[in-house]
C-alpha positions as CSV (number, residue, x, y, z in Angstrom):
1,M,-68.7,94.1,288.5
2,S,-66.9,93.3,291.7
3,P,-66.2,89.6,292.4
4,W,-68.5,89.8,295.5
5,L,-71.5,91.0,293.5
6,Q,-70.7,88.5,290.7
7,G,-70.8,85.7,293.3
8,M,-74.2,87.0,294.5
9,R,-75.5,87.1,290.9
10,D,-74.3,83.6,290.2
11,A,-75.9,82.3,293.4
12,M,-79.4,83.8,292.6
13,P,-80.8,80.6,291.1
14,L,-80.1,78.9,294.5
15,L,-82.8,81.0,296.1
16,G,-85.6,79.1,294.3
17,G,-84.7,76.1,296.3
18,Y,-83.5,77.8,299.5
19,I,-86.4,80.1,300.3
20,P,-89.3,77.6,300.2
21,V,-87.5,75.0,302.3
22,A,-86.4,77.7,304.7
23,I,-90.0,78.9,305.0
24,S,-91.0,75.3,305.7
25,F,-88.3,75.0,308.4
26,G,-89.5,78.3,310.1
27,L,-93.1,77.0,310.1
28,I,-92.1,73.5,311.4
29,A,-89.9,75.0,314.1
30,T,-92.7,77.3,315.5
31,Q,-95.1,74.4,315.3
32,A,-92.6,72.5,317.5
33,N,-92.8,75.4,320.0
34,F,-89.6,77.2,319.1
35,S,-89.9,80.9,319.1
36,V,-89.4,83.0,316.0
37,W,-86.1,84.2,317.4
38,E,-85.0,80.6,318.2
39,A,-85.9,79.4,314.7
40,T,-84.0,82.3,313.1
41,A,-81.0,81.7,315.4
42,I,-80.9,78.0,314.5
43,S,-80.8,78.9,310.8
44,A,-78.2,81.6,311.3
45,L,-75.9,79.5,313.5
46,I,-76.4,76.0,312.4
47,Y,-77.2,76.7,308.7
48,A,-77.6,73.0,307.7
49,G,-81.2,72.3,306.5
50,A,-81.3,68.5,307.0
51,S,-79.7,68.8,310.4
52,Q,-82.1,71.6,311.4
53,F,-85.2,69.6,310.5
54,L,-83.8,66.6,312.3
55,M,-82.9,68.6,315.3
56,V,-86.3,70.2,315.7
57,A,-88.1,66.8,315.2
58,M,-85.8,65.0,317.7
59,L,-86.1,67.7,320.3
60,A,-89.8,67.9,319.9
61,S,-90.1,64.2,320.4
62,G,-88.1,64.3,323.6
63,A,-84.7,62.9,322.3
64,S,-81.7,63.6,324.5
65,L,-79.5,66.5,323.5
66,W,-76.4,64.3,323.1
67,L,-78.3,62.1,320.6
68,V,-79.3,65.2,318.6
69,V,-75.7,66.4,318.5
70,V,-74.4,63.0,317.4
71,M,-77.0,62.7,314.6
72,T,-76.4,66.3,313.5
73,L,-72.7,65.6,313.2
74,L,-73.3,62.4,311.2
75,I,-75.5,64.2,308.8
76,N,-73.0,67.0,308.3
77,A,-70.0,64.6,307.9
78,R,-70.2,65.1,304.1
79,H,-68.7,68.5,304.6
80,V,-65.4,66.8,305.6
81,V,-65.3,65.7,301.9
82,Y,-66.6,69.0,300.4
83,A,-64.1,71.4,301.9
84,P,-60.9,69.6,300.9
85,N,-62.2,69.3,297.4
86,L,-62.4,73.1,297.2
87,T,-58.9,73.6,298.6
88,P,-57.1,73.4,295.3
89,L,-59.4,76.1,293.9
90,L,-58.9,78.6,296.7
91,P,-56.1,81.1,297.3
92,P,-53.7,80.0,300.1
93,G,-54.3,81.3,303.6
94,R,-56.5,80.7,306.6
95,R,-59.2,83.2,305.7
96,W,-61.1,80.4,304.1
97,I,-61.7,78.7,307.4
98,A,-64.3,81.3,308.5
99,L,-66.0,81.2,305.0
100,M,-66.7,77.5,305.3
101,H,-69.7,78.3,307.5
102,G,-71.3,79.2,304.1
103,L,-70.6,75.8,302.6
104,T,-73.7,73.9,301.6
105,D,-74.4,71.3,299.0
106,Q,-75.6,73.9,296.5
107,V,-72.8,76.4,297.2
108,F,-70.3,73.6,296.9
109,A,-71.6,72.6,293.5
110,L,-71.7,76.2,292.3
111,A,-68.2,76.9,293.6
112,H,-66.7,73.7,292.2
113,N,-68.1,74.6,288.8
114,R,-67.4,78.4,288.8
115,L,-64.1,78.9,290.8
116,P,-61.9,77.3,288.1
117,Q,-63.1,79.9,285.6
118,L,-62.1,82.8,287.8
119,P,-58.8,84.4,288.4
120,M,-57.3,83.3,291.7
121,V,-57.3,86.9,293.0
122,T,-61.2,87.2,292.7
123,R,-62.1,83.8,294.1
124,Q,-62.4,84.7,297.7
125,G,-64.7,87.7,296.9
126,W,-66.8,85.6,294.6
127,Y,-67.2,82.8,297.2
128,S,-68.0,85.3,299.9
129,G,-70.8,86.9,297.8
130,A,-72.3,83.6,296.7
131,A,-72.2,82.1,300.3
132,L,-73.5,85.2,301.9
133,L,-76.5,85.4,299.6
134,A,-77.4,81.8,300.1
135,W,-77.0,82.1,303.9
136,A,-79.1,85.3,304.1
137,S,-81.9,83.8,302.0
138,W,-82.0,80.8,304.3
139,V,-82.1,82.9,307.4
140,L,-84.7,85.4,306.0
141,G,-86.8,82.5,304.6
142,T,-86.8,80.9,308.1
143,T,-87.9,84.1,309.7
144,L,-90.7,84.5,307.1
145,G,-91.9,80.9,307.8
146,A,-91.7,81.4,311.5
147,V,-93.6,84.7,311.4
148,A,-96.1,84.1,308.6
149,G,-96.2,80.3,308.3
150,A,-99.2,79.9,310.6
151,S,-101.3,82.5,308.7
152,L,-100.3,80.9,305.4
153,T,-101.5,77.5,306.5
154,E,-104.7,78.9,307.9
155,Q,-105.4,80.6,304.6
156,W,-104.4,77.6,302.5
157,P,-104.6,74.4,304.7
158,L,-103.1,72.2,302.0
159,L,-99.9,74.2,302.3
160,G,-99.6,73.0,305.9
161,E,-99.8,69.4,304.7
162,V,-97.3,69.9,301.9
163,M,-94.6,72.0,303.6
164,P,-93.2,69.3,305.9
165,F,-92.2,67.4,302.8
166,A,-90.3,70.4,301.3
167,L,-86.8,69.1,302.3
168,P,-87.2,65.4,301.4
169,A,-88.6,66.4,298.0
């Protein structure tokens, strides 16, 4: 099996946590008057769950954009610690800089555990596969929540009450 596919396979358990929270984000974003496209773009480009929920809530409440940016940067400051901790496990080179967009809490934990077990030559492929699957599941889950979230909460009203708590839980 190629390292890329192995990374995807190893990341499969992450989907059980990513998809429900992403669906919740898509629903909450559309309830805050973001379009399906905007919600999906936020997930694809920002790809930071806690920051996305905070951003939508702050913008919906009328907070200034500069305050939203500052708060988002503060929440994501933990990545300043994550990325250097992976550096000794990665092959040398600058190709990793682009791959850090795929760094999340869960991908970090998985990579920190799995990369030392892999030959150096396969690590970039493995990380690329794991990070891509996690990112794609987040983006697709957001789109699903944005498109179908309203109909899901109409059919099961309790779901609409529970989904906003998906990230804190």
